[in-house]
C-alpha positions in Angstrom: -105.9 -30.6 64.9 -103.7 -29.1 62.3 -102.4 -32.6 61.3 -106.0 -33.7 60.9 -106.8 -30.9 58.6 -103.6 -31.5 56.5 -104.4 -35.1 56.3 -107.9 -34.4 55.1 -106.6 -32.0 52.5 -104.1 -34.5 51.2 -106.7 -37.1 51.0 -108.9 -34.8 49.1 -106.3 -33.8 46.3 -104.6 -37.1 45.8 -107.4 -39.0 44.1 -108.0 -36.1 41.6 -104.4 -35.2 40.4 -104.0 -38.3 38.2 -106.6 -37.4 35.5 -105.1 -34.0 35.2 -101.7 -35.5 34.4 -103.1 -37.8 31.8 -105.1 -34.9 30.2 -101.9 -32.8 30.0 -99.9 -35.6 28.4 -102.6 -36.3 25.9 -102.8 -32.6 25.0 -99.0 -32.5 24.4 -99.0 -35.5 22.1 -101.9 -34.1 20.1 -100.1 -30.8 19.7 -96.9 -32.4 18.6 -98.8 -34.6 16.1 -100.6 -31.6 14.6 -97.3 -29.6 14.3 -95.7 -32.6 12.6 -98.5 -33.0 10.1 -98.4 -29.3 9.2 -94.6 -29.5 8.7 -94.9 -32.6 6.5 -97.7 -31.0 4.5 -95.6 -27.8 4.0 -92.6 -29.8 2.8 -94.8 -31.7 0.4 -96.3 -28.5 -0.9 -92.8 -26.9 -1.4 -91.6 -30.1 -3.2 -94.7 -30.1 -5.4 -94.2 -26.3 -6.2 -90.6 -26.9 -7.1 -91.5 -29.8 -9.4 -94.2 -27.7 -11.0 -91.8 -24.8 -11.5 -89.1 -27.1 -13.0 -91.7 -28.6 -15.3 -93.0 -25.2 -16.4 -89.5 -24.0 -17.5 -88.6 -25.3 -21.0 -85.1 -26.6 -21.6 -83.1 -24.6 -24.2 -82.1 -27.0 -27.0 -81.3 -24.6 -29.9 -79.7 -21.3 -30.7 -81.3 -19.2 -33.5 -79.4 -16.4 -35.3 -79.3 -14.6 -38.7 -76.5 -15.1 -41.1 -75.3 -14.9 -44.7 -74.1 -17.3 -47.3 -70.6 -17.1 -48.7 -68.1 -19.4 -50.4 -65.1 -21.0 -48.7 -62.4 -18.4 -48.1 -64.8 -15.5 -48.7 -65.1 -13.6 -52.0 -61.8 -12.5 -53.4 -61.4 -9.4 -55.5 -58.7 -10.0 -58.2 -57.0 -6.8 -59.3 -54.0 -5.7 -61.3 -50.6 -5.5 -59.5 -49.8 -2.3 -57.8 -47.2 -1.5 -60.4 -49.9 -1.6 -63.0 -52.2 0.9 -61.4 -53.8 3.1 -64.1 -53.5 0.3 -66.7 -56.5 -0.7 -68.9 -57.8 -4.1 -69.5 -57.0 -5.0 -73.1 -58.7 -8.4 -73.2 -61.1 -10.0 -70.7 -61.0 -13.8 -71.0 -63.9 -14.7 -68.6 -67.5 -14.0 -68.1 -69.8 -14.1 -65.0 -70.5 -17.6 -64.0 -67.3 -19.1 -65.6 -65.3 -21.6 -63.5 -61.6 -20.9 -63.4 -58.6 -22.8 -62.2 -55.6 -21.6 -60.1 -53.2 -19.7 -62.3 -55.6 -19.4 -65.2 -55.3 -16.0 -67.1 -58.5 -14.0 -66.6 -57.4 -10.7 -68.1 -54.6 -9.1 -70.2 -53.6 -5.5 -69.5 -52.9 -3.0 -72.3 -49.2 -2.7 -71.4 -48.4 -6.2 -72.4 -46.9 -5.3 -75.8 -44.6 -2.7 -74.2 -43.5 -5.1 -71.5 -43.0 -7.9 -74.1 -40.7 -5.6 -76.1 -38.8 -4.7 -73.0 -38.4 -8.3 -72.1 -37.1 -9.2 -75.6 -34.7 -6.2 -75.4 -33.5 -7.5 -72.0 -32.9 -10.9 -73.5 -31.0 -9.5 -76.3 -28.8 -7.5 -73.9 -28.1 -10.8 -72.1 -26.9 -12.4 -75.3 -24.7 -9.4 -76.0 -23.2 -9.5 -72.6 -22.6 -13.3 -73.0 -20.8 -12.6 -76.3 -18.7 -9.9 -74.7 -17.7 -12.1 -71.8 -16.7 -14.8 -74.2 -14.6 -12.4 -76.2 -12.8 -11.2 -73.1 -12.0 -14.7 -72.0 -10.8 -15.7 -75.5 -8.3 -12.8 -75.6 -7.6 -10.1 -78.2 -7.7 -11.1 -81.8 -7.2 -9.0 -84.9 -10.5 -10.1 -86.3 -12.3 -9.1 -83.1 -10.6 -5.8 -83.0 -11.5 -5.1 -86.6 -15.1 -6.2 -85.9 -15.3 -3.9 -83.0 -14.0 -1.0 -85.0 -16.6 -1.9 -87.7 -19.2 -1.8 -84.9 -18.0 1.6 -83.8 -18.2 2.8 -87.4 -21.7 1.4 -87.8 -22.8 3.1 -84.6 -21.3 6.4 -85.7 -23.0 6.2 -89.1 -26.2 5.3 -87.4 -25.8 8.3 -85.1 -25.3 10.6 -88.1 -28.3 9.2 -89.8 -30.6 9.4 -86.8 -29.5 13.0 -86.1 -30.0 14.0 -89.7 -33.5 12.4 -89.8 -34.5 14.1 -86.5 -33.1 17.4 -87.7 -35.2 17.1 -90.8 -38.2 16.5 -88.7 -37.5 19.6 -86.6 -37.0 21.7 -89.9 -40.2 20.3 -91.3 -42.2 21.1 -88.2 -40.7 24.6 -88.1 -41.6 25.2 -91.8 -45.1 23.8 -91.3 -45.6 26.0 -88.2 -44.4 29.1 -90.1 -46.6 28.3 -93.1 -49.7 27.8 -91.0 -49.0 30.9 -89.0 -48.5 33.0 -92.1 -51.7 31.7 -93.7 -53.7 32.3 -90.6 -52.3 35.8 -90.2 -53.3 36.5 -93.8 -56.8 35.2 -93.0 -57.0 37.6 -90.0 -55.9 40.6 -92.1 -58.5 39.7 -94.7 -61.2 39.4 -92.0 -60.1 42.7 -90.4 -60.5 44.5 -93.8 -63.9 42.9 -94.4 -64.9 43.9 -90.9 -63.8 47.5 -91.5 -65.8 47.7 -94.7 -68.8 46.1 -93.1 -68.7 48.6 -90.2 -68.5 51.5 -92.7 -71.4 50.1 -94.6 -73.3 49.5 -91.4 -72.8 53.2 -90.3 -74.0 54.4 -93.7 -77.1 52.2 -93.6 -77.7 53.3 -90.0 -78.0 56.9 -91.1 -80.2 55.9 -94.0 -82.4 53.9 -91.6 -82.6 56.9 -89.2 -83.7 59.1 -92.2 -86.3 56.5 -93.1 -84.7 55.8 -96.5 -84.3 52.0 -96.0 -86.3 49.2 -94.4 -85.7 47.6 -91.0 -84.7 44.3 -92.7 -82.0 46.0 -94.8 -80.6 47.7 -91.8 -80.6 44.4 -89.8 -78.9 42.5 -92.6 -75.9 45.0 -92.4 -75.8 44.7 -88.7 -75.8 40.8 -89.0 -73.0 41.1 -91.5 -70.8 43.0 -89.0 -71.5 40.5 -86.2 -70.8 37.5 -88.5 -67.4 38.9 -89.6 -66.5 39.9 -86.0 -67.2 36.3 -84.9 -65.1 34.9 -87.8 -62.3 37.3 -86.9 -62.4 36.1 -83.2 -62.3 32.5 -84.3 -59.4 33.2 -86.7 -57.4 34.8 -83.9 -58.1 31.9 -81.6 -57.0 29.5 -84.3 -53.8 31.5 -84.7 -53.0 31.1 -81.0 -53.8 27.4 -81.2 -51.6 26.9 -84.3 -48.8 28.9 -82.6 -49.0 26.9 -79.3 -49.3 23.5 -81.1 -46.4 24.3 -83.4 -44.1 25.4 -80.7 -45.0 22.3 -78.6 -44.3 20.0 -81.5 -41.0 21.7 -82.3 -40.0 21.5 -78.6 -40.8 17.8 -78.4 -38.8 17.2 -81.7 -35.8 19.0 -80.4 -36.0 17.1 -77.1 -36.1 13.9 -79.1 -33.1 15.0 -81.1 -31.2 15.7 -77.9 -32.2 12.3 -76.5 -31.1 10.6 -79.8 -27.7 12.4 -79.7 -27.2 11.3 -76.1 -28.2 7.7 -76.8 -26.0 7.5 -79.9 -23.0 9.0 -78.0 -23.5 6.5 -75.2 -23.6 3.6 -77.7 -20.5 4.8 -79.5 -18.7 5.4 -76.1 -19.6 1.9 -75.0 -18.4 0.4 -78.2 -15.2 2.3 -78.0 -14.7 1.2 -74.4 -15.3 -2.4 -75.5 -12.6 -2.1 -78.2 -10.1 -0.9 -75.5 -11.1 -3.8 -73.3 -10.5 -6.6 -75.8 -7.0 -5.4 -76.5 -5.8 -7.2 -73.4 -7.1 -10.1 -71.3 -7.0 -9.2 -67.7 -8.8 -10.6 -64.6 -10.4 -7.3 -64.0 -11.7 -7.3 -67.6 -13.2 -10.7 -67.2 -14.8 -9.7 -63.8 -16.2 -6.6 -65.4 -17.7 -8.5 -68.3 -19.1 -11.1 -65.9 -20.7 -8.3 -63.8 -22.2 -6.8 -66.9 -23.7 -10.2 -67.8 -25.1 -10.6 -64.3 -26.6 -7.2 -64.5 -28.2 -8.0 -67.9 -29.6 -11.3 -66.5 -31.1 -9.5 -63.6 -32.6 -6.9 -65.9 -34.1 -9.7 -68.0 -35.6 -11.4 -64.9 -37.1 -8.1 -63.9 -38.5 -7.6 -67.4 -39.9 -11.1 -67.4 -41.5 -10.4 -64.0 -43.0 -7.2 -65.3 -44.3 -9.0 -68.4 -45.9 -11.6 -66.1 -47.9 -8.9 -64.3 -49.6 -8.0 -67.5 -51.4 -11.3 -67.3 -53.8 -11.2 -64.4 -54.3 -14.8 -63.1 -56.7 -16.4 -60.8 -55.2 -17.1 -57.3 -57.6 -20.1 -56.7 -60.1 -22.4 -58.2 -63.6 -20.8 -58.2 -66.5 -19.2 -60.0 -66.5 -15.6 -61.4 -69.2 -13.8 -59.4 -68.9 -10.3 -60.8 -66.9 -8.3 -63.3 -65.9 -4.8 -62.2 -63.6 -3.9 -65.2 -64.3 -4.8 -68.8 -62.1 -4.6 -71.9 -61.0 -1.0 -72.6 -61.7 0.2 -69.0 -59.1 1.4 -66.5 -58.8 -1.1 -63.7 -61.5 -0.3 -61.1 -60.8 0.3 -57.4 -62.9 -2.8 -56.8 -60.5 -4.8 -59.0 -61.3 -6.7 -62.2 -63.4 -9.7 -61.1 -64.7 -11.3 -57.9 -64.0 -15.0 -57.4 -65.4 -17.5 -54.9 -65.0 -21.2 -54.2 -68.6 -22.2 -54.5 -67.8 -25.9 -54.4 -67.8 -25.5 -50.6 -70.3 -23.0 -49.3 -70.5 -21.6 -45.7 -73.0 -19.8 -43.7 -71.6 -17.0 -41.5 -74.0 -16.8 -38.5 -74.0 -13.9 -36.1 -74.7 -15.4 -32.7 -75.4 -13.1 -29.7 -72.5 -12.9 -27.3 -74.8 -14.3 -24.5 -75.4 -17.5 -26.5 -72.0 -18.1 -28.1 -70.8 -20.1 -25.1 -73.4 -22.8 -26.0 -72.1 -23.2 -29.5 -69.4 -25.8 -30.1 -67.7 -27.1 -33.3 -69.5 -30.1 -34.8 -73.0 -29.1 -33.8 -75.6 -29.6 -36.5 -77.2 -26.5 -38.1 -80.3 -26.0 -40.2 -80.3 -23.1 -42.6 -83.5 -21.6 -44.1 -84.5 -18.7 -46.4 -87.5 -17.7 -48.4 -85.2 -17.8 -51.5 -84.3 -21.4 -51.0 -86.3 -24.6 -51.5 -86.2 -26.6 -48.4 -83.6 -26.3 -45.6 -79.8 -26.5 -45.9 -77.8 -28.7 -43.6 -74.4 -28.1 -42.1 -72.3 -28.2 -39.0 -70.3 -25.6 -37.0 -66.8 -25.5 -38.4 -65.2 -22.8 -36.3 -66.1 -19.9 -34.1 -64.8 -16.3 -34.6 -62.3 -14.8 -32.2 -63.9 -11.4 -31.6 -67.1 -9.8 -30.5 -68.4 -7.2 -33.0 -71.4 -5.1 -33.9 -74.3 -6.9 -35.6 -74.2 -6.5 -39.4 -77.3 -8.5 -40.4 -80.4 -6.7 -39.0 -83.8 -8.3 -38.5 -86.8 -6.6 -40.1 -88.6 -6.7 -36.8 -88.6 -3.1 -35.4 -88.7 -4.4 -31.8 -85.4 -6.2 -32.2 -82.2 -4.8 -30.8 -80.3 -3.4 -33.9 -77.0 -2.7 -32.0 -76.3 -6.1 -30.5 -72.9 -7.6 -30.0 -72.3 -10.8 -31.8 -69.7 -13.4 -32.6 -69.5 -14.9 -36.1 -69.9 -18.6 -36.2 -68.8 -20.3 -39.5 -71.0 -23.2 -40.6 -69.8 -25.6 -43.2 -72.6 -26.8 -45.5 -72.8 -30.4 -46.7 -72.3 -31.2 -50.4 -76.0 -31.2 -51.4 -76.6 -27.9 -49.5 -73.4 -26.4 -51.1 -74.8 -27.1 -54.5 -78.1 -25.4 -53.7 -76.4 -22.4 -52.1 -73.7 -21.9 -54.8 -75.7 -19.1 -56.6 -76.8 -17.3 -53.5 -73.6 -15.7 -52.1 -74.5 -13.0 -49.5 -78.1 -14.2 -49.2 -79.5 -13.5 -45.7 -80.5 -16.7 -44.0 -81.8 -17.9 -40.6 -79.8 -20.6 -38.8 -80.9 -22.9 -36.0 -78.0 -24.5 -34.1 -78.8 -27.8 -32.3 -77.2 -27.8 -28.9 
């Protein structure tokens, strides 16, 4: 019975299980297809979004920065040598805008004549040393000895003459000082007497004025007379002090000059006497000493020539005179005498932000523009600076960062652009660098 029931149950379920399996399989395939479509669609949308994003972002092709124009090698300030500090410019040989060549004299300093005389004196000393060396090598001769004795006699006579002349100068200054002092003292005594009389007269008139015997104007005139003589007396006393100080100073300077003349003359006589002793006998040591003296004179002449050369201020390079800081008659300025620049080749020094400088390479083309220039200037990156520094050229836009860190990029302008920019050194420009 049980078997019959089971058999019936199996017979009942068997025919109906097949559609269920087919339905389940169809449902699975449909779900898989739907999921696959959604995945494909999401991938397509992501790809489209990526393409749209890439298309929306512009590609950077230029770097823009501010800069300034300057000549090749920057602007040079030509000044006097350090040994000539405090000198004045005697003659200025150039004007603003003049073109100069390397080594061309642009100014002559006021110590030229003094240095020229020193150089001539040094040359004369060389000739004297050469003559003395030749004498030593030739040996002692009676004629040479007599000539040297005559030289000593001449120097001694010159010494006496110079001393007498300077002593006369001292005596003249002392007499002049004494005479002017005496005259001024007499003037003071005269004014003191006049003042005394004026004061007595004033006191008398003061009493008369108090008694009502004279007018106000008569009283005031006496008082004015006292004040006038008092002032004259003060001026005379001041002049006396001035005369005394000036006279003493002049006499002191004259006596100092006399002492210097005596010392110089004694030195010359001593040197001539020593030379006379030396020519009496030819010895190797004498020849060596004469040669050393000649070498010293030659060295002094070279030094004097070098000093004279420094009185002529020369241009260190070819270029154009931009500015003149010191003119004829003026002491050399701290800014030098002139400014020179090589305008035949102009540059633009561009301040590129440190974040953009890695995009800049030598040889890249650059367009330069400014409101002061007609059209654009063309150039190419020549070289890139080696340090990051603070921005010097500031944009007028208040929203811009005024404390940026930049690197200087040096742009060489082509020949037509250099000609246009030659007169615009330090002009602020805008540069566009093609990457």
